[in-house]
C-alpha positions, 0 to 999 in steps of 0.5 A: 605871824604864822612863824611866831605861832609855830615858834611858840608851839615848837618851844612848848613841845620841846619844853615838855619833851625835854629829858636831858638837862645840861646842869648839875645832876641831882635829886633837887634838879630833877624834881624841879624839872619834873615839877616845871613840866607838870606845871606847864602841862597843867596850864596847857591842858587847862587851855586845851580843855577851855578851847574844847569847851568853847568849841562845844558851845558852837553847836548851840548857836544858829550861826557858829561862824559868828561865835568862833571867838568862844574858842579863844575865850574858853582857852583863855579862861582855861589858861587863867584857871591853870595858872591859878592852880599852879600858883596855889600849888607853888605857894603850898610847896613853898610853905612846906619848904619853909616850915617843913612837915608842920612841926616847926609851924606848930611851935610858932603857933604855940609861941603866938598863943603865949604872946597875948594882947596884953603881952604885946602892949607891955612889949611895945611900951618897953620898946618905946621907952627904950628907944625914945629920948626923955623930953627933959633931955631935949634943950628947950629954947624960949623966946620972949617979946615985949612991945 
């Protein structure tokens, strides 16, 4: 178990301190690497901050030895908050990559405003009319029984 913990600690430290990447060099790759390092630092920092806060709660209890679990709970909460922050920042970054600086998104908003409820109903009726077969074109088979 100790070797597993040491392996994780070593991999986190090497990921943070790695400066050379043996792949394509370019601005986008460097930006990706630095962004990944920053995201990892946010998560690890959140975990450490949570652990410190969990450790600080031990001074307020009579028997700190029984409440050492607070350290792990604090670290877990810190990691969860760090991951949530990184996820939100990645979502924002992805939205900026897709829509640009807001110019394209403004035009999409204008298009949506012109597509009112009545326009949607009309469009839907036209699509249904174009994509359905008239009932009269379907051959009807009738059966008749006499007793």
